[in-house]
VOGU-3710 file (C-alpha; in Angstrom, 3 decimals, decimal comma):
1> mlfkdvvghi> 0,000/0,000/0,000  1,510/3,290/-1,103  0,617/6,601/0,515  -0,643/7,845/-2,857  -3,206/5,029/-2,896  -4,750/6,189/0,391  -7,545/8,727/-0,117  -6,899/12,158/1,430  -5,183/12,954/4,764  -2,198/14,637/3,097
11> eiknrlitsv> -1,103/16,443/6,277  -1,072/13,224/8,310  0,753/11,387/5,528  3,497/13,995/5,349  3,830/14,091/9,119  4,317/10,316/9,202  6,738/10,462/6,269  8,762/13,200/7,976  9,055/11,121/11,144  10,600/8,309/9,096
21> lnkrishaql> 12,959/10,511/7,090  14,124/12,246/10,283  14,410/8,902/12,105  12,009/10,041/14,828  9,441/7,238/14,739  7,288/7,055/17,876  7,295/3,443/19,039  3,557/3,354/19,880  0,927/5,243/17,901  -2,860/5,245/18,107
31> fmgaegsekl> -4,698/5,826/14,822  -8,238/6,979/15,562  -10,935/7,136/12,878  -14,582/6,285/12,344  -15,744/3,051/10,722  -15,006/3,318/7,014  -12,053/5,670/7,484  -8,593/5,130/6,009  -6,841/4,324/9,305  -5,954/0,715/8,410
41> alaiayaqfi> -4,757/1,607/4,908  -2,739/4,487/6,330  -1,131/2,233/8,962  -0,055/-0,290/6,315  1,236/2,448/3,989  3,240/3,858/6,909  4,720/0,467/7,774  5,564/-0,178/4,121  7,302/3,184/3,798  9,445/2,412/6,846
51> acdnkqtqgl> 10,520/-0,904/5,295  10,934/0,341/1,703  14,489/-0,002/0,381  14,121/2,706/-2,266  12,051/5,568/-0,889  10,926/8,052/-3,538  11,243/11,796/-2,922  11,074/13,177/-6,469  8,287/13,511/-9,045  5,438/12,862/-6,606
61> qggliadscg> 1,941/14,268/-7,009  -0,820/15,274/-4,637  1,447/17,153/-2,221  3,321/14,082/-0,927  6,918/14,737/0,111  7,908/11,055/-0,272  6,458/7,587/-0,822  7,395/3,919/-1,067  8,784/2,762/-4,403  6,303/-0,088/-4,741
71> scpscikyhk> 8,800/-2,333/-6,526  11,596/-3,289/-4,129  11,470/-6,763/-2,508  10,072/-5,288/0,713  7,281/-3,405/-1,072  6,317/-6,496/-3,066  5,919/-8,457/0,169  3,868/-5,649/1,699  1,639/-5,605/-1,375  0,717/-9,203/-0,524
81> lahpdlhftf> 0,568/-8,395/3,221  3,158/-11,130/3,613  6,233/-9,258/4,856  7,792/-11,326/7,682  8,179/-8,251/9,915  4,556/-7,135/9,527  2,271/-8,596/12,196  -1,450/-8,183/12,845  -3,644/-8,689/15,877  -7,415/-8,401/15,531
91> pvattrtvts> -10,647/-9,567/17,209  -11,428/-13,269/16,785  -13,641/-15,941/18,314  -13,979/-19,694/18,138  -15,102/-21,163/14,824  -15,845/-24,616/13,469  -12,173/-25,136/12,703  -10,668/-23,282/15,692  -12,657/-24,534/18,640  -10,602/-23,212/21,566
101> kpisdnfike> -8,160/-20,423/22,458  -8,317/-18,609/19,094  -5,603/-16,080/18,238  -5,076/-13,885/15,203  -2,416/-16,151/13,685  -5,075/-18,847/13,274  -6,890/-16,603/10,792  -4,102/-14,704/9,035  -4,970/-16,185/5,622  -8,599/-15,025/5,929
111> wreallesny> -7,424/-11,652/7,242  -5,204/-10,982/4,250  -8,002/-11,991/1,897  -10,486/-9,737/3,708  -8,227/-6,684/3,540  -7,459/-7,097/-0,147  -11,123/-7,770/-1,007  -12,310/-4,691/0,908  -9,539/-2,313/-0,202  -8,592/-2,053/3,494
121> yislnewlik> -12,009/-0,640/4,416  -13,214/-3,671/6,363  -15,563/-3,254/9,330  -15,684/-5,477/12,393  -19,015/-6,949/11,330  -17,700/-7,695/7,829  -14,685/-9,409/9,367  -16,827/-11,607/11,607  -18,995/-12,502/8,607  -15,821/-13,483/6,742
131> lgienkqgsi> -15,063/-15,939/9,559  -18,650/-17,189/9,656  -19,105/-16,016/13,253  -21,291/-12,936/12,784  -23,450/-14,051/15,717  -20,472/-13,885/18,098  -18,607/-11,018/19,688  -15,000/-10,936/18,497  -12,350/-9,957/21,024  -8,596/-9,774/21,545
141> svnsansiik> -7,971/-12,261/24,316  -5,230/-13,010/26,824  -3,975/-15,687/24,419  -3,661/-13,030/21,698  -1,779/-10,754/24,083  0,632/-13,564/24,909  1,078/-14,145/21,186  1,980/-10,462/20,700  4,701/-10,696/23,356  6,076/-13,932/21,916
151> tlamssyegn> 6,106/-12,592/18,356  7,892/-9,361/19,209  10,464/-11,121/21,350  11,915/-12,635/18,172  14,472/-10,795/16,070  13,513/-8,924/12,931  13,698/-11,151/9,854  15,048/-8,466/7,544  16,879/-6,206/9,985  14,386/-3,347/9,891
161> ykvmiiwmie> 11,426/-2,468/12,075  9,048/-5,098/13,391  5,548/-3,651/13,067  2,578/-4,832/15,134  -0,764/-3,464/13,942  -3,517/-4,045/16,506  -6,859/-3,473/14,797  -9,800/-2,507/17,033  -7,752/-2,174/20,214  -10,972/-1,309/22,069
171> kmhhdaipki> -11,938/-4,971/21,661  -9,006/-6,130/23,778  -10,247/-8,032/26,836  -9,585/-6,273/30,138  -7,539/-9,260/31,338  -5,302/-9,006/28,258  -4,421/-5,315/28,607  -1,982/-5,680/31,546  -0,109/-8,284/29,521  0,983/-5,780/26,863
181> lkileeppek> 1,515/-2,632/28,947  5,187/-3,233/29,625  6,113/-4,107/26,029  3,992/-1,206/24,803  5,907/1,215/27,025  9,345/-0,362/26,577  9,296/-2,358/23,336  12,335/-4,146/21,908  14,574/-2,023/19,700  13,113/-1,137/16,293
191> tlfilltedp> 9,599/-2,226/17,220  6,572/-0,178/16,174  3,074/-0,565/17,593  0,226/0,905/15,543  -3,060/0,632/17,414  -6,282/1,305/15,506  -9,554/2,362/17,098  -13,033/3,553/16,224  -14,045/4,170/19,834  -11,268/5,749/21,927
201> nnilktitsr> -13,645/6,234/24,843  -13,555/2,471/25,391  -9,762/2,319/25,624  -8,158/2,441/29,061  -5,994/5,464/29,815  -3,133/3,091/30,578  -3,115/2,392/26,822  -3,713/5,909/25,473  -1,121/7,437/27,797  1,532/5,218/26,214
211> tqlvklkpld> 0,720/6,165/22,620  0,939/9,100/20,253  -2,474/9,984/18,826  -3,060/10,251/15,080  -6,643/11,428/14,528  -8,288/10,968/11,136  -11,097/13,378/10,342  -13,829/12,685/7,754  -12,620/13,308/4,219  -13,307/16,707/2,722
221> dnsisnylks> -15,016/16,939/-0,667  -11,863/18,116/-2,450  -9,871/15,068/-1,312  -12,527/12,695/-2,633  -12,917/14,645/-5,867  -9,165/14,763/-6,487  -8,784/11,042/-5,833  -11,597/10,218/-8,265  -10,064/12,482/-10,928  -6,659/10,823/-10,529
231> nfnlpqerid> -7,815/7,216/-10,447  -11,030/6,995/-12,479  -11,897/8,192/-15,949  -15,149/9,921/-15,055  -16,869/13,116/-16,253  -16,948/15,990/-13,744  -20,722/15,733/-13,315  -20,378/12,088/-12,289  -17,550/12,955/-9,884  -19,630/15,711/-8,272
241> slvhvadgnf> -22,493/13,279/-7,797  -20,193/10,657/-6,231  -18,754/13,235/-3,854  -22,274/13,944/-2,621  -22,917/10,227/-2,112  -19,653/9,750/-0,198  -20,549/12,436/2,343  -17,009/12,348/3,742  -16,664/8,552/3,691  -15,045/7,001/0,626
251> knllpilann> -16,231/3,529/1,620  -19,729/4,582/0,588  -18,485/4,684/-3,010  -16,841/1,256/-3,171  -19,906/-0,759/-4,278  -20,822/1,928/-6,804  -17,348/2,079/-8,326  -16,919/-1,701/-8,285  -20,186/-2,358/-10,125  -20,217/0,821/-12,211
261> eepnpyfdif> -23,607/1,641/-10,722  -25,275/4,987/-10,953  -25,298/6,769/-7,600  -26,969/6,210/-5,322  -28,064/2,540/-5,246  -29,937/3,213/-1,986  -31,837/6,300/-3,131  -34,814/4,578/-4,796  -35,189/2,153/-1,885  -35,126/4,844/0,784
271> rqmmllaygr> -37,454/7,110/-1,180  -39,939/4,252/-1,470  -39,629/3,580/2,270  -40,463/7,182/3,100  -43,363/7,361/0,652  -44,882/4,181/2,070  -44,425/5,470/5,616  -46,061/8,775/4,733  -48,937/7,060/2,908  -49,392/4,577/5,804
281> dfakmrgsad> -49,767/1,714/3,340  -49,144/-1,052/5,874  -49,535/-3,974/3,469  -46,907/-2,565/1,101  -44,738/-1,623/4,068  -44,703/-5,266/5,093  -43,694/-6,306/1,592  -40,972/-3,654/1,496  -39,628/-4,788/4,874  -39,408/-8,353/3,589
291> kiskmgreni> -37,542/-7,261/0,451  -35,108/-4,977/2,293  -34,352/-7,634/4,908  -32,982/-9,862/2,124  -30,392/-7,261/1,117  -27,984/-8,417/3,807  -26,882/-6,753/7,011  -24,203/-4,470/5,573  -26,421/-3,219/2,748  -29,220/-2,499/5,228
301> kqlmyfglkt> -26,805/-0,501/7,370  -25,601/1,456/4,327  -29,227/2,115/3,378  -29,895/3,538/6,842  -26,722/5,638/6,742  -27,956/7,050/3,445  -31,308/7,684/5,130  -29,608/9,593/7,943  -27,865/11,776/5,389  -31,121/12,401/3,493
311> vrmcmyqslg> -32,986/13,352/6,663  -30,197/15,775/7,535  -30,394/17,324/4,053  -34,188/17,704/4,410  -33,635/19,523/7,683  -31,132/21,889/6,031  -33,649/22,534/3,248  -36,435/23,328/5,726  -34,145/25,751/7,589  -33,096/27,482/4,376
321> stnlikasgq> -29,470/26,333/4,748  -29,313/25,102/1,172  -25,561/25,731/0,969  -25,058/22,727/3,272  -26,986/20,313/1,056  -24,835/17,678/-0,668  -27,119/16,233/-3,311  -27,957/16,637/-6,970  -30,386/15,384/-9,607  -33,223/13,189/-8,371
331> eldfikkfsk> -31,916/13,198/-4,809  -32,018/16,980/-4,646  -35,532/17,060/-6,137  -36,717/14,566/-3,519  -35,128/16,557/-0,695  -36,789/19,773/-1,842  -40,214/18,115/-2,004  -40,007/15,927/1,087  -38,552/18,652/3,330  -42,181/19,779/3,733
341> fvhygnapei> -42,756/16,584/5,704  -39,279/15,832/7,119  -38,024/19,036/8,733  -36,267/20,489/11,754  -39,329/19,695/13,876  -39,265/15,912/13,398  -35,833/15,179/11,907  -34,275/14,380/15,331  -36,977/11,761/16,023  -36,532/10,121/12,618
351> tdvlndcifh> -32,761/10,180/13,084  -33,133/8,301/16,376  -35,307/5,678/14,661  -32,778/5,126/11,873  -29,896/4,904/14,368  -31,870/2,348/16,378  -32,336/0,333/13,184  -28,574/0,327/12,554  -27,943/-0,692/16,159  -30,320/-3,670/16,025
361> isrnvngkiv> -29,225/-4,816/12,571  -25,594/-4,752/13,747  -26,571/-7,070/16,573  -28,269/-9,652/14,388  -31,874/-8,870/15,312  -34,328/-10,247/12,733  -34,059/-7,898/9,752  -37,688/-8,065/8,656  -38,944/-7,206/12,127  -36,452/-4,345/12,521
371> imdtllkisg> -37,287/-2,794/9,136  -41,041/-3,094/9,705  -40,664/-1,520/13,134  -38,612/1,299/11,585  -41,258/1,966/8,933  -44,076/1,987/11,485  -42,258/4,400/13,775  -41,410/6,783/10,929  -45,005/6,537/9,709  -46,208/7,546/13,180
381> ilynsk> -43,803/10,491/13,331  -44,868/11,765/9,900  -48,573/11,342/10,758  -48,231/13,261/14,033  -46,331/16,037/12,234  -49,146/16,795/9,808
//
């Protein structure tokens, strides 16, 4: 993974690059970013740059001051996520094949596949689905902590930094944390910890106090637009539309770009949901709930995230803050019309309903029941707002 292949975050990239060039690498760093952010891709690009044998500092684009070469033996191994000095720890649980004391090394093949398939944008739920254990709660156990200590006690294979990336550090079991505190504070020479989190409030201060924070903000529109211009042969109108769909999160665009779909694949579905809720057509609502429930958990969540964005845009429209609206074409027409019914007076209630839907879907509650309940609640809110 090269820095240029990571969307946005140019200031963070250059700060990390500078630390390597000046040989001032902090031994423990905490990358914080929301689900769908570039924190994992950025961590791997950083580790690859440290290991690269032929760092590039000339002829770079996009404001980068340096980058990995992408072609030396080290970079080739990193491209396959198979460098012997790159180590991962991530939440796991028992499966049909690993029935006791699971650790990350048991699933490294599946992990590499999952990262490459998802372009490094994998979520915890997607990872558990990959393992076939979506009904379980993945965690980083005491056994995983012991494995970290054992792994880092060994010498570097290629004489450079040993890198331990701990993904979702907030999922580390409380009994496992004391195991790694000493090595986190005083690691072996040329050892780098990169901890990744989506929820820093659930990390003990004994961890955060030992790390340097790298905070990833949502992507700005220009970063997404520039990346699309550089990597996809698309007309400007299409790029502008995709930027609106992304809403600061490039992961929202992955299924669209992969399937060459017109944005947004969730628009027609959500519009139909809202029209049925407003019309209080309960029979059709039941049919819609059945159809949506078959989309799969991740698609349902993305649909609800799109719904949250649309509700927010309707609220902006009703308040006259049209400069904040990120939509075009049919989406914008719908927002203008439906803002008469979804507005600042009821948008918070509808937002709560959609967030509740995401919460329950994430926890494997029956999809059909959750969607029907969501439609009924929104229908009630719209009816009482007339």
